[in-house]
C-alpha positions in Angstrom: 94.6 90.1 81.6 93.0 93.3 82.9 94.1 95.8 80.5 93.0 93.8 77.6 89.3 93.9 79.2 89.5 97.3 80.0 90.4 98.2 76.3 87.8 95.9 74.9 85.1 97.2 77.3 85.9 100.6 76.0 85.9 99.8 72.6 82.4 98.0 72.8 81.0 101.3 74.8 82.7 103.6 72.0 81.4 101.7 69.0 78.0 102.0 70.6 78.5 105.7 71.4 79.9 106.0 67.5 76.6 104.0 66.2 74.4 106.5 68.2 75.9 109.4 66.9 76.0 108.1 63.1 72.1 107.4 63.6 71.5 111.0 64.9 73.6 112.4 61.8 71.6 110.1 59.2 68.5 111.3 60.6 69.3 114.8 60.4 70.1 114.9 56.9 71.8 118.2 57.0 74.6 119.8 55.3 78.1 120.4 57.0 77.9 123.5 59.3 79.9 125.3 62.0 78.3 122.7 64.5 80.0 120.2 62.5 83.2 121.6 62.4 83.1 122.4 66.2 82.2 118.6 66.8 84.9 117.7 64.7 87.6 119.9 66.8 86.0 118.6 69.7 86.4 114.9 68.7 90.1 115.8 67.4 91.0 117.2 70.9 89.3 114.0 72.6 91.7 111.8 70.5 94.6 113.7 71.5 94.0 113.7 74.9 92.8 110.0 74.9 96.1 109.2 73.1 98.1 111.0 75.6 96.7 109.9 78.7 95.8 106.5 77.8 99.7 105.2 78.1 100.5 107.5 81.0 97.3 105.9 83.1 98.2 102.4 81.7 101.9 102.7 83.4 100.4 104.0 86.5 98.0 101.0 86.7 100.9 98.7 85.8 103.1 100.2 88.5 100.1 99.5 91.1 99.7 96.3 90.0 103.6 95.3 90.7 103.0 96.5 94.3 100.8 93.0 94.8 104.3 91.1 94.3 106.0 93.1 97.2 107.1 91.5 100.4 105.5 92.4 103.5 106.6 92.8 107.1 104.8 93.8 110.3 104.4 97.7 111.1 103.0 99.5 114.0 100.8 102.1 113.5 102.0 105.4 115.4 99.1 107.7 114.3 95.5 107.4 113.2 93.4 110.3 112.2 91.0 111.9 110.1 92.3 114.4 107.6 90.5 116.9 105.2 87.9 119.8 105.0 85.8 118.4 102.2 87.4 115.2 101.0 87.9 113.4 104.2 90.2 110.6 104.1 91.9 108.5 106.9 95.8 109.2 107.5 97.5 106.3 108.9 101.1 106.8 109.8 103.2 103.6 110.6 106.9 102.3 111.3 108.4 99.2 110.0 111.7 97.5 109.8 113.6 95.8 106.8 116.9 94.3 107.5 117.1 96.1 110.9 116.5 99.3 109.6 113.8 101.5 110.4 111.4 103.3 108.1 108.0 105.1 108.4 105.4 106.0 106.2 101.5 106.8 105.7 98.7 105.9 103.8 95.0 106.9 103.0 94.4 103.5 102.6 93.0 104.2 98.8 89.8 105.4 100.0 87.9 106.5 97.0 87.2 110.5 97.0 83.8 110.4 95.9 80.6 110.2 97.5 78.5 112.3 99.9 80.6 114.7 102.3 79.1 112.7 105.4 79.7 109.2 103.7 83.4 109.9 103.1 83.5 111.2 106.7 82.0 108.1 108.1 84.1 106.0 106.1 87.2 107.5 107.3 86.2 107.4 111.0 85.5 103.6 110.7 88.8 103.1 109.0 90.7 105.0 111.8 88.9 103.3 114.7 89.6 99.9 112.8 93.4 100.9 112.7 94.2 102.3 116.3 97.6 103.5 117.5 100.0 100.9 118.6 98.2 98.3 116.5 100.3 96.0 113.9 99.5 96.0 110.4 100.9 94.2 107.5 103.1 96.7 105.6 104.4 96.1 101.8 107.7 97.5 100.8 109.7 97.8 97.6 112.4 95.3 97.9 114.6 97.4 95.6 114.0 100.6 97.7 112.5 99.7 101.1 111.6 103.4 101.9 108.4 103.0 99.4 105.7 101.4 101.3 102.0 100.7 101.2 99.4 99.3 103.4 97.0 98.4 100.4 99.1 96.9 97.7 96.1 96.5 95.4 95.5 99.5 92.6 92.7 102.2 94.0 89.4 102.8 92.1 91.1 105.9 90.5 93.6 103.8 88.6 90.7 102.0 86.6 88.6 105.2 86.3 91.3 107.2 84.8 92.6 104.5 82.2 89.1 103.7 81.5 88.0 107.2 80.8 91.2 108.0 78.5 90.5 104.6 76.7 87.2 105.7 76.0 87.8 109.2 74.8 90.5 107.9 72.4 88.1 104.7 70.8 84.9 107.2 70.7 86.7 109.9 68.9 88.5 107.5 66.4 85.2 105.4 65.8 82.8 108.6 65.2 85.7 110.1 63.0 85.8 106.7 61.0 82.0 106.6 60.6 81.5 110.2 59.8 84.0 109.7 57.0 82.6 106.5 55.5 79.3 108.2 55.8 80.4 110.9 53.7 81.9 108.6 51.0 78.7 106.7 50.8 76.6 109.6 50.0 79.0 110.9 47.3 78.8 107.5 45.5 76.0 107.0 43.0 73.7 104.3 43.4 73.2 101.8 40.7 69.9 100.3 39.4 69.2 96.9 38.9 
């Protein structure tokens, strides 16, 4: 359900962008120039990147969404600290048991890497304080491979941002080229007088 909404939203944004660009070119009423060629090549590169990256990011989001179905066990936090020099993030290390076998993992709790430096530091410190050493936490693990685990089974912000951006690039490029081509055809056709 989420992916079609992302595609629809990015398509609407792309259509709006294409209309704005088309309106601009119509107002300019200029012949084809080197700038047009550079714009066309830029659009082509945009389409290629969008075309190649959208399936990749879609697969990453699908994999992240599958983690919501993983079973969980109680795990114990063995280390909790703030790491990074500029992009501060929490580093939560934990141990858990599946079928009497001990596993360990680490997580940054899907903290987004954007925002001001001090905001990131403050968020990371709050998360490490709320996850002290020797406390228990729910650990979600892959039933097919218990070595793979996470503390946050939901996809992070980055999954949606990457997929949305690549989809917008692809759709915007296609729509702009389509409008550009159809605009040229309309100008070349003679007008009929009634």
